[in-house]
C-alpha positions, 0 to 999 in steps of 0.5 A, a space after each residue: 500500500 502506497 498511502 493510508 487511503 489505500 486502507 479503504 481500497 479493497 483490491 489494495 488490501 487483498 493484494 497487500 495482505 492476502 487471505 489473512 488480512 482479508 479475514 482479519 478485516 472481516 472479523 473486525 468489521 463484524 462486531 468490533 466497534 472501531 472496525 465500522 469504517 473498514 470495507 465490508 461488502 465491497 471487500 467481499 465482492 472484490 475477494 470473489 473477483 480476485 479469486 477467479 482463476 484467470 484473475 489469479 490474485 487471491 489463490 483460494 478456491 471459491 468454496 473455501 473462500 466463502 467458508 473462511 469468510 463465514 467463519 471470520 464473520 461468525 467470530 466477529 459477531 460473537 466478539 461484538 455480542 460478548 462486548 455488548 453483553 459485558 458493557 451493557 448500558 455503559 456504551 450509551 453513556 460513552 462519549 463520542 470519539 473518532 472511532 465511536 459515535 452514539 448515533 451508530 448504535 442508535 441507528 443499529 437500535 432502530 434497525 433492530 427494533 424494526 426487524 427484530 432478530 432478522 436484523 442480525 441477518 439483514 444487518 450483515 449487508 449494511 455498513 455500520 449496522 453490521 458492526 453494531 447489530 451484534 453489540 446491541 444484541 448483547 446489550 439487550 441480552 438476546 438469548 444465546 441460542 437465538 443469537 447463534 441461529 441468526 449469526 450462522 444464517 447471516 454469516 452463511 448468506 452474506 459471503 455466499 451472495 456477495 463473494 459469489 457475485 464477484 466471482 461471477 462477474 470475473 467469469 463473465 467480464 474478464 476485464 472487470 478489474 479495470 472497472 473495479 473502482 466504479 463497481 465499488 462506488 456503486 456498492 457503497 452507494 447502494 448499501 449506504 442509502 438504507 442506513 442513512 434513511 434509517 438514521 434520518 427517520 430516527 432524527 425526524 422522530 426525535 424532533 417530533 417528540 
């Protein structure tokens, strides 16, 4: 990586650290509160694309890649759940810092209240919510067996759909790597809209009250 900003470029991250760094990022972004700024969906899509044999950047077969990412995602969610379970309401009293904003957890809370346990699955596909949903589940003391079910389900569906999509694009469009930056921008836009919408609705509701 040539600069700090390469930290936000999925392709550069994978080229620099390979599968090991990819899995570490997935773990952090799936439940460690300071990992919310790391790439998630775009990283998975890029990993699928780079794993396609003719691209040959990430030398791992697609089945193993999906499995490894799923396991890292499960572990990250459990880390977030345990953290939330231990800290409880104290997290709501924590002052805003560079790596933590109260609005992140309130956004996740609104999403959780709207969708219930399935938010732990849907949240996998949404930035910020993906990081804070398991923490919130720990705070509200979601029963372990229920959390286990949604954790496994989400960790299976998330890489299965997005990594496979990247792999498929690599198969259909051999030169897709040349347009990766545009694809990533599209991913970020699509996944950010629902989160922003939830946040603004929450803000409006507070103003009405």
